[in-house]
C-alpha distance (Angstrom), angle and dihedral (degrees) to the residues before:
residue distance angle dihedral
M1 . . .
G2 3.77 . .
Q3 3.78 128.8 .
L4 3.80 91.6 -92.9
G5 3.80 92.0 51.1
K6 3.79 90.7 51.1
L7 3.79 90.6 50.3
L8 3.81 91.3 50.9
E9 3.82 91.3 49.9
R10 3.81 91.0 50.1
I11 3.79 90.4 50.8
K12 3.80 91.2 50.4
R13 3.81 91.1 51.0
N14 3.80 94.9 50.2
P15 3.83 114.8 15.6
K16 3.82 92.0 170.6
T17 3.81 94.8 72.1
V18 3.80 103.4 49.4
R19 3.77 119.8 130.6
F20 3.80 120.9 -143.2
E21 3.81 91.2 -118.1
E22 3.82 91.6 56.1
L23 3.79 94.6 51.4
D24 3.81 90.3 42.9
K25 3.82 90.9 54.9
I26 3.81 93.1 50.5
L27 3.80 94.7 47.1
L28 3.81 93.9 47.3
R29 3.81 91.7 48.8
A30 3.82 88.7 50.1
G31 3.80 88.0 60.5
F32 3.80 101.6 -99.3
A33 3.80 119.7 145.8
K34 3.81 115.3 -133.9
S35 3.80 125.1 -144.1
Q36 3.77 135.7 167.1
P37 3.78 122.8 -153.6
G38 3.79 115.9 -124.0
G39 3.77 125.9 -109.4
G40 3.79 97.6 71.3
S41 3.80 96.1 -68.1
S42 3.79 117.1 172.0
H43 3.80 92.0 -151.6
Y44 3.80 123.3 99.5
I45 3.79 122.5 -159.1
Y46 3.80 121.0 -147.6
R47 3.81 117.9 -164.0
K48 3.77 134.7 -178.0
G49 3.78 116.1 167.1
D50 3.80 107.1 -53.1
L51 3.82 92.5 -15.8
K52 3.79 118.8 102.8
L53 3.80 132.3 178.5
V54 3.81 126.3 179.7
V55 3.81 116.1 -157.4
P56 3.81 124.1 -179.7
Y57 3.79 115.8 -140.2
R58 3.79 108.1 -115.6
Q59 3.81 134.3 167.2
P60 2.94 133.4 -106.1
Y61 3.82 95.8 -1.0
I62 3.80 137.3 5.7
L63 3.79 115.4 -117.5
Q64 3.79 112.2 -92.9
T65 3.81 94.3 -119.7
Y66 3.83 92.3 63.9
V67 3.79 91.9 47.7
I68 3.81 91.4 51.4
R69 3.82 90.5 49.6
A70 3.80 90.1 52.2
I71 3.82 92.3 48.6
K72 3.81 91.7 50.4
L73 3.80 90.4 48.2
L74 3.82 92.3 50.6
E75 3.81 92.6 45.5
G76 3.80 89.4 49.8
M77 3.80 89.3 53.8
E78 3.82 90.4 51.5
A79 3.80 90.6 49.8
D80 3.81 89.6 51.8
G81 3.80 89.6 52.1
E82 3.80 98.0 -110.7
D83 3.79 120.5 142.9
S84 3.79 116.0 -101.2
């Protein structure tokens, strides 16, 4: 299991202590494109095909609900046979 796989497993075990940078790394490696609307928004939008995930930047940790959404999205991609 590579470094990215270990990070994903750690996030699954404890979704309350996930930093924005960690989730960002996983989503970008999974092939998502990141964008941020103008106007000083703290929200980042990740897109891959028809999939979309909005994550607000928050320190020190992202809220658990956004982490769980990302995990479900990534697991759904694995179930569909896409690379993650």
